N, C-alpha and C positions, 0 to 999 in steps of 0.2 A: 380807687379802682385798681384791681389787681392787673398786673401786666405780665406779658411774656418777657422772659429774660434772655438776652443775647450777649455774646461777647464778640466784639468786632476786632479783627486783627488786620493791620495794614503792613505788608512787607514792602519795603522800598527795594526793588530789584535792580534797576539801572537808571542812570540819569538820562537827560534828554540827548546825550551824545552816544548813548549805548554802553557807557562804562558801568561795570558792576559796582554796586554800592553796598557797603557792609555797615549797616547801622541796626540797632535793636529795633524790632517791630514796634509799631504803635498799637497798643492794646487798650480797649476801654469797654465798659459795660454800657449796654444800650437797651433799656427796657422799652417795650412798645405795646400799645393796646391791641395791635393786630398780630395774628399769627403770620409772620412774613413768608413762611414756606407755603402755606395754603394760598395766600394772596398771590404769590409768584406763580403758582400752578394755574390759578384762575386766569391771570393775565396772559400767561403763555397760551392757554386754550383760546382766548378771544383774539389774540394777535399772533398767529402762527407765522406771519411774514417777517417778524422781527426776531433776530437771533437771541438765543437764551442768554448769552453773555451781555448783550446790550440791554435786554429787559432786566436782568439781575442788577446790573450797574445802576440803571435808572431807578428801579423800584427801591432798592436798598438805600441809595442816596436820598431819594425823595422821602422815604419813611423816616430816616434818621433826622432829616431836616424838619419834617412835619411834627415829629414828636417833641422836639425841642421847642418849636413854636407853640404847640399845645400846652406844654408844661410851663411856659413862660408868657402866656397870653396876656398877663397884666403888665408886663414890661413894655413900655412904649416902642422900643426897638423891634421886638418880636411881633407885637400886635399889628404893626403895619403889614406884615406878610399874611396874616390870618385870612382875609377875604380871598386872596389869590390861591392860597393853599387849599381852602375849602373847594373852590372850583376845580382845581387840578385833581383832588382826590375823588370828587364826584365823577369826573370824566374817567379816571382810572378804574374806579369800581363799577362803572357801567351805568351811572345815574344820568348821564347826558349823552 
């Protein structure tokens, strides 16, 4: 299956005491079968009561998590999450 290609960058800005942190960002490739930008727009339209930042954080985290589960579905560790992930995604995409 051809996938959309994304690059995720995580910048560590400050520790839990508010001190600035200077470390190299964490950068990795994250292919996904969904267009994350289109999906985010759809979810924003159906849930206007939730902030865009919260929806973005939730959706991107969930989709990164879900794609790893899907790609590793034959691994016993990841396979345990598959039924829950399917239910969450159906709810997110409006199937429930």
